[in-house]
Backbone as a ProteinNet text record, in pm:
[ID]
protein_1_A
[PRIMARY]
MKKGRNASSAKGPSQRQYRVGEELRHAIARIIEHAHFRDPDLAGVPITVTEVRISPDLHNATAFVTPLGGRDMDKVVPALNRASGYFRRELAREVNLRTVPIVQFAADRSFDYSSRIEEILARPQVARDLAGEDGAKGSGEDED
[TERTIARY]
334.7	268.3	367.9	381.7	474.5	415.1	502.8	458.8	464.6	355.5	350.3	420.2	431.2	496.7	419.6	288.6	203.9	186.7	246.3	230.5	291.1	399.4	463.6	380.6	296.1	216.6	107.7	68.3	-32.2	23.3	155.1	218.8	221.8	207.8	215.8	325.3	350.9	451.6	591.6	668.6	805.3	896.2	1016.3	1114.5	1144.8	1148.3	1172.7	1059.9	935.7	822.1	834.1	873.5	891.2	1000.9	1114.9	1227.1	1190.6	1129.7	1091.4	983.3	889.4	784	841	938.9	1001.1	1080.4	1151.2	1225.6	1130.4	1018.4	918.7	857.3	833.2	775	866.8	995.6	1090.9	1099.5	1100.1	1109.2	985.2	866.6	742.8	740.6	786.2	790.9	884.8	999.8	1092.7	1029.8	960	896.3	790.1	708.6	604.2	666.6	774.3	840.2	897.4	952.9	1021.8	938.2	820.1	738.5	663.1	642.5	559.6	438.3	333.1	214.7	134.3	83.6	-4.4	-148.4	-178.6	-313.8	-342.7	-448.3	-477.9	-511.7	-554.9	-585.3	-458.7	-344.1	-217.5	-123.5	-144.9	-53.2	-49.1	68.6	89.7	32.8	-10.9	-67.6	41.5	76.3	174.6	111.9	177.6	124.3	225.6	175.5	258.7	229.7	334.2	321.1	348.8	245.7	260.4	305.9	266.1	301	285.4	365	349.6	345.5	236.4	222.9	239.8	320.2	350	309.3	264	219	339.2	314.6	425.3	508.8	447.4	523.8	591	574.2	635.1	589.7	472.5	421.4	318.2	256.8	154.8	185.6	160.8	184.3	69.4	37.6	-61.4	8.9	4.9	67.1	-42.8	-30.2	-126.5	-76.2	-160.6	-121.2	-224.3	-178.1	-267.4	-215.3	-303.8	-261.4	-247.5	-164.6	-142	-274.6	-303.4	-428.1	-546.4	-527.8	-636	-741.5	-719.1	-821	-804.4	-911.7	-915.2	-872	-894	-856.3	-931.3	-1058.8	-1139	-1097.2	-1015.7	-963.3	-820.6	-741.5	-599.6	-576.8	-645.2	-622.5	-658.5	-774.7	-801.8	-702	-655.7	-557.4	-425	-383	-261.2	-277.5	-395.2	-419.2	-419	-464.7	-457.4	-312.8	-224.9	-83.1	0.6	-62.1	13.3	115.4	86.7	184.3	309.7	291.8	405.7	488.9	420.7	491.7	568.1	508.5	576.7	702.3	693.4	809.8	920.1	882.9	981.6	1040.1	958.7	1008.6	1111.4	1093.2	1190.1	1327.2	1329.8	1456.7	1513.2	1424.9	1465.8	1512.6	1443.6	1473.1	1525.5	1605.1	1665	1591.3	1484.9	1407.2	1395.2	1378.8	1363.5	1239.1	1127	1004	955.3	911.8	860.2	712.9	672.5	533.5	435.2	313.6	203.5	157.6	157.2	124.9	-17.3	-95	-228	-223.3	-290	-290.4	-422.2	-413.7	-531.5	-518.3	-631.4	-633	-594.3	-509.4	-469.3	-565.8	-644.6	-746	-698.7	-571.8	-523.9	-525.5	-502.4	-505.9	-648.1	-746.5	-886.2	-921.7	-872.8	-900.2	-839.6	-715.7	-651.4	-718.5	-763	-835.2	-966.2	-1032.8	-1158.7	-1134.3	-1027.6	-995.8	-964.4	-885.2	-854	-980	-1071.2	-1198.1	-1278.4	-1282.6	-1356.1	-1290.4	-1157.4	-1088.4	-1102	-1128.3	-1142.8	-1282.2	-1376.6	-1513.1	-1511.5	-1596.1	-1600	-1635.5	-1726.7	-1764.9	-1645.6	-1567	-1452.3	-1343.8	-1322	-1222.5	-1260.1	-1389.2	-1435.3	-1408.2	-1436.6	-1413	-1264.2	-1182.5	-1038.3	-985	-1036	-994	-1040.4	-1157.3	-1209.2	-1120.3	-1064.9	-974.3	-846.2	-792.3	-670.5	-695.7	-812.7	-847.3	-862.1	-915	-932.4	-797.3	-702.1	-568.9	-499.6	-515.1	-450.4	-508.2	-640.7	-699.8	-655.7	-626.7	-579	-441.9	-358.4	-224.8	-228.5	-327.6	-337	-380.2	-446.6	-498.8	-390.5	-274.6	-168.6	-112.7
-283.5	-367.9	-405.2	-533.2	-580.2	-563.2	-530.5	-524.5	-664.6	-705.8	-838.3	-839.5	-955.6	-972.3	-904.3	-896.7	-837.4	-687.4	-628.9	-485.6	-403.8	-454.4	-379.3	-381.4	-483.9	-491.5	-384.2	-333.4	-228.7	-95.9	-81.8	41.9	53.8	-57	-55	-148.4	-147.2	-237.7	-207.3	-313.7	-297.8	-255.7	-218.2	-179.4	-297.9	-417.7	-537.6	-559.3	-537.6	-552.6	-453.8	-330.4	-231.9	-273.9	-318.8	-359.8	-478.8	-580.8	-700	-664	-579.3	-535.6	-463.1	-376.2	-303.9	-398.3	-492.6	-590.7	-674.4	-714.5	-790.3	-706.6	-579.3	-491.1	-482.9	-463.3	-455.9	-588.9	-699.8	-831.7	-861.8	-830.3	-854	-768.2	-644.1	-556.4	-614.8	-666.9	-729.8	-852.7	-933	-1053.6	-1017	-917.7	-874.2	-819.9	-745.6	-684.6	-789.3	-898	-996.3	-1119.4	-1131.4	-1251.3	-1243.8	-1360.2	-1373.6	-1456.9	-1387.2	-1453.5	-1516.8	-1636.4	-1702.6	-1656.7	-1598.4	-1550.3	-1428.2	-1431.5	-1317.3	-1188.6	-1200.7	-1081.4	-1010.2	-1077.6	-1017.3	-988.1	-1050	-1036.7	-892.3	-834.2	-700	-586.5	-613.2	-508.8	-456	-326.4	-270.4	-253.6	-309.8	-310.8	-245.2	-159.9	-94.4	-155.3	-193.4	-242.7	-123.2	-72.5	50.2	25.5	-88	-114.6	-263.4	-314.7	-451.4	-443.2	-492.2	-498.5	-644.4	-666.8	-803	-821.8	-942	-972.8	-974.4	-958.6	-957.8	-1086.2	-1199.8	-1324.5	-1348.2	-1256.7	-1259.9	-1379.2	-1434	-1548.2	-1509	-1394.4	-1348	-1206.1	-1178	-1043.5	-1003.9	-876	-820.8	-719.3	-743.1	-652.1	-567.8	-436.8	-345.2	-306.1	-328.8	-307.9	-221	-159.5	-85.1	-96.4	-130.4	-130.8	12.9	32	165.7	227.2	343.3	411.4	364.2	260.3	211.1	130.4	104.1	30.8	-119.6	-192.9	-338.6	-386.2	-304.7	-342.6	-468.6	-479.6	-593.8	-724	-718	-837.8	-868.7	-765.2	-782.4	-841.6	-790.3	-836.2	-984.4	-1031	-1175.1	-1260.2	-1209.3	-1283.4	-1295.6	-1189.5	-1195.7	-1294.1	-1294.8	-1388.9	-1533.3	-1555.7	-1690.6	-1733.4	-1637.2	-1666.2	-1654.5	-1654.6	-1634	-1744.4	-1867.2	-1975.7	-1949.3	-1898.5	-1861.2	-1752.1	-1652	-1542.6	-1592.9	-1684.3	-1736.2	-1813.2	-1892.3	-1967.9	-1873.1	-1770.3	-1674	-1590.4	-1557.2	-1482.2	-1564.2	-1695.7	-1781.8	-1770.6	-1746.9	-1729.9	-1589.2	-1491	-1349.8	-1300.5	-1341.9	-1287.3	-1397.2	-1357.3	-1451.2	-1443.3	-1523.6	-1530.8	-1677	-1699.7	-1836.8	-1901.3	-1830.8	-1877.8	-1768.5	-1807.6	-1711.2	-1687.8	-1562.5	-1535.1	-1570.8	-1600.1	-1619.2	-1479.9	-1451.5	-1317.3	-1314.9	-1221.7	-1193.5	-1055	-1038.3	-910.3	-839	-707	-623.3	-496.8	-443.1	-319.7	-202.7	-116.1	4	115.2	156.9	261.2	399.1	411.8	540.6	648.8	611.2	710.5	762.2	672.9	714.4	808.5	774.2	855.1	994.3	1003	1134.2	1216	1150.8	1222.4	1279.7	1202.2	1248	1369.3	1368.6	1482	1606	1588.2	1701.3	1757.6	1670.3	1713.8	1796.5	1751.9	1825.8	1960.6	1964.6	2091.2	2190.3	2141.4	2228.9	2290.5	2245.7	2300.4	2447.4	2530.2	2673	2699.2	2618.9	2639.9	2617.3	2516.2	2486.4	2592	2632.1	2735.7	2865.7	2897.4	3018	3006.8	2889.2	2869.4	2876.1	2818.6	2822.9	2964.5	3039.9	3179.5	3261.9	3229.4	3300	3279.9	3161.1	3134.9	3215.1	3224	3301.2	3448.6	3497.7	3637.7	3669.4	3575.7	3597.7	3606.1	3526	3530.4	3660.8	3703.9	3826.2	3949	3951.5	4068.1	4080.3	3966.4	3972.5	4035.1	4017.9	4075.3	4225.9	4274.7	4416.2	4498	4435.6	4510	4550.7	4489.1	4521.6	4657.8
3710	3613	3503.6	3478	3376.1	3238.2	3146	3007.5	2949.8	2890.6	2830	2695.6	2644.3	2515.8	2402.9	2417.7	2314.3	2330	2432.4	2455.4	2342.1	2281.1	2173.5	2046.1	2026.5	1904.5	1901.6	2017.8	2022.3	1969.7	1967.3	1922.5	1770.6	1701.3	1556	1508	1379.2	1323.3	1376.9	1392.9	1440.6	1324.7	1360.6	1259.3	1167.4	1223.9	1143.5	1043.3	1085.3	993.4	877.5	907.6	800.9	703.8	758.1	672	585.1	644.8	568.5	466.8	504.5	411.9	291.7	314.4	202.9	112.9	173.2	94.4	9.1	67.9	-8	-119.2	-91.8	-194.1	-315.4	-290	-401	-475.1	-401.1	-464.1	-547.7	-496.2	-571	-697.4	-686.4	-804.5	-910.6	-867.8	-963.7	-1028	-948.9	-1001.3	-1104.7	-1073.1	-1167.1	-1294.9	-1280.2	-1395.7	-1491.4	-1436.5	-1520.1	-1552.3	-1492.5	-1513	-1645.6	-1701.1	-1821	-1779.8	-1740.4	-1688.6	-1800.9	-1774.5	-1869.8	-1853.1	-1737.6	-1709.4	-1796.7	-1876.9	-1964.7	-1889	-1763.5	-1684.4	-1638.1	-1643.3	-1600.4	-1715.8	-1829.1	-1942.5	-1992.3	-1987.5	-2040.4	-1957.4	-1836.3	-1750.5	-1658.5	-1668.3	-1574.8	-1435.8	-1335	-1198.5	-1105.7	-1017	-916.6	-780.4	-708.9	-571.6	-481.8	-414.6	-337.2	-193.8	-136.2	3.6	30.9	123.3	172.7	324.3	381	526.8	567.5	668.7	711.5	856.2	888.5	1023.8	1118.8	1248.8	1345	1343.8	1311.3	1307.3	1171.9	1078.7	945.4	860.5	890.3	814.3	709.5	723.3	628.8	587	460.1	408.4	317.2	317.8	226.7	138.5	9	-87.1	-150.2	-137.1	-196.2	-334.8	-434.7	-573.9	-644.7	-751.7	-838.8	-981.5	-1074.8	-1214	-1263.8	-1363.7	-1417.2	-1460.9	-1411.4	-1443.9	-1362.3	-1280.3	-1196.2	-1269.9	-1397.1	-1473.3	-1451.1	-1465.4	-1450.5	-1312.4	-1210.2	-1074.2	-1031	-1070.8	-1029.5	-1097.3	-1201.6	-1267	-1221.1	-1198.9	-1169.1	-1030.2	-929.6	-792.3	-776.1	-823.6	-813.7	-893.1	-1006.8	-1086	-1010.1	-942.3	-861.6	-745.3	-684.5	-575.1	-625.2	-747.9	-805.3	-825.7	-849.5	-873.8	-747.1	-630.4	-506.4	-480.9	-522.8	-507.8	-588.3	-709.7	-794.3	-726.2	-670.6	-604.5	-481.8	-407.2	-288.5	-328.5	-433.7	-480.4	-527.4	-602	-650.7	-536.8	-437.4	-321.4	-244.3	-240.1	-171.6	-237.3	-367.2	-438.7	-421.9	-405.8	-403.4	-266.7	-160.2	-27.3	64.2	160.7	253.3	386.9	399.2	522.5	564.7	694.1	744	683.3	688.3	623.4	529.8	414.9	317.1	349.1	362.2	399.1	287.2	328.2	234.2	194.4	65.9	17.3	-37.2	13.3	-40.1	-102.4	-212.6	-281.6	-255.7	-241	-217.7	-301.6	-339.5	-418.3	-329.5	-380.8	-307.5	-345.4	-250.4	-273.5	-227.7	-188.3	-137	-244.7	-371.6	-478.9	-499.6	-488.9	-499	-384.3	-264.8	-146.5	-160.1	-207.1	-221.7	-331.9	-437.8	-544	-490.9	-405.7	-346.4	-256.6	-178.7	-91.6	-175.1	-281.6	-369.1	-433.8	-471.2	-530.1	-430	-306.3	-202	-175.9	-169.3	-143.2	-258.2	-378.6	-494.2	-504.6	-424.8	-429.2	-386.4	-449.2	-415.1	-268.6	-210.3	-70.5	22.8	-4.4	80.4	60.5	-63.7	-91.9	-20.4	-18.9	50.7	200.2	258.2	401	434.2	349.1	373	360.4	265	250.3	369.6	425.6	542.9	664.2	681.4	793.7	779.9	658.5	637.2	663	623.8	645.7	793.5	870.6	1014.8	1083.8	1041.4	1101.3	1066.5	942.8	898.2	967.1	997.1	1060.9	1205.7	1272.6	1410.6	1421.2	1319.7	1322.1	1298.9	1226	1194.7	1315.3	1415.8	1529.4	1626.9	1626.2	1723.1	1703.6
[MASK]
++++++++++++++++++++++++++++++++++++++++++++++++++++++++++++++++++++++++++++++++++++++++++++++++++++++++++++++++++++++++++++++++++++++++++++++++

């Protein structure tokens, strides 16, 4: 059975997608750092670009962002999407690609997710269960 051209896309992002995504992440961070936005929702707001995922054809990219402290997320992400044309023009100056991808911004919820996991692990019931597993392993070693 021959492997089709799309067989590699089922494996996940290619090395080129990772490299281009990282280059775009750094370029977008530089643009945000040096830009003077006229939009009041972006003016003076420190924004972190956590990840950029790019399509296999390198024509579309999703930049995951979070404002410092996670506040005003519902205002910042739409404001960045309104300025996507500005970002595309600036990216054309920053990176050397045949075509500059269309960038869409999305809220990065991974920090919320990790905080939720830490909260669950800190519960007394979970701590008791985790301590019980360690005790069971330790008692098996003592029987030898």
